[in-house]
N, C-alpha and C positions, 0 to 999 in steps of 0.2 A: 849673576846672569840667571835668568829664569829657566827652569827645567820644564819641558813639555811633558804632559802626561800621556801615557800610551792609550791608544784607542782600543776599546774592548769590543769584540763581536763584529768587526768590520769584515765583510766578505772580501775575498781576495780580488775579485774582478770589479768591484764597485768603486765609486768616487770616495775620497776621504770623508769621514764622518757619516757615511751612508746616504749622502744626498744624491739627488739626480744631477748629472753633469750639467744639464740646462739650468737648474736652480742655482748651482754654484756660479755658472758663467754670468747669469743676469743679476744675481743679488750682490755678489762680492767681486766680480771681475776675475774669477779664478785666482784669488789671493793666495790660496794654499799651494799653488804651483809656482809662485814667484820666489826668487831668492830672498832670504832674510835680509832686511835692510841694515840691521845693526850687527855687523860681523866683528866689531871690536870688543874689547873687554870693558868698555865704558858702561855705566849704568843707564837704565832707561830714565827718561825725564820724569815719568810718573813716580818712579821709585825715589828719585831725589827729592821731588816736591813732597811726597808723603813723609819722608824722613825729616824734612825741614819744618813742615807745618803740622804740628799736632793739633788736635781739637782744642786742647787747653790754651795753646798759644794764640790760636785764631780768636777764641772767646775773649782772651785778655786784650788783644788788639782792638776788638770791637768795643769793649768797655772803655778803653782809653779814648777812642775816637768819639764815642757818645758823650763822655764827660767833657772832652775838648769842644765839641760842637755846642753843648749846653752852656759852657763857660763863655764861648764866643758870642752866643746869642743874648746873653744877659747884659 
């Protein structure tokens, strides 16, 4: 599970991250005030994909597809 970093230098009466309340409302829809959607112990999808697909495996797959396409074209 990801650990959130503490905010440094946030005045006590201001909006999180030091933004104006209007900026946060119109840019992100007050996303920082909503409940966290993933409350389970499951991993995030991005973390699973990053673990499964390394750069080397993606390059190897691209090479295989290129060779297969060249062989099919000949």
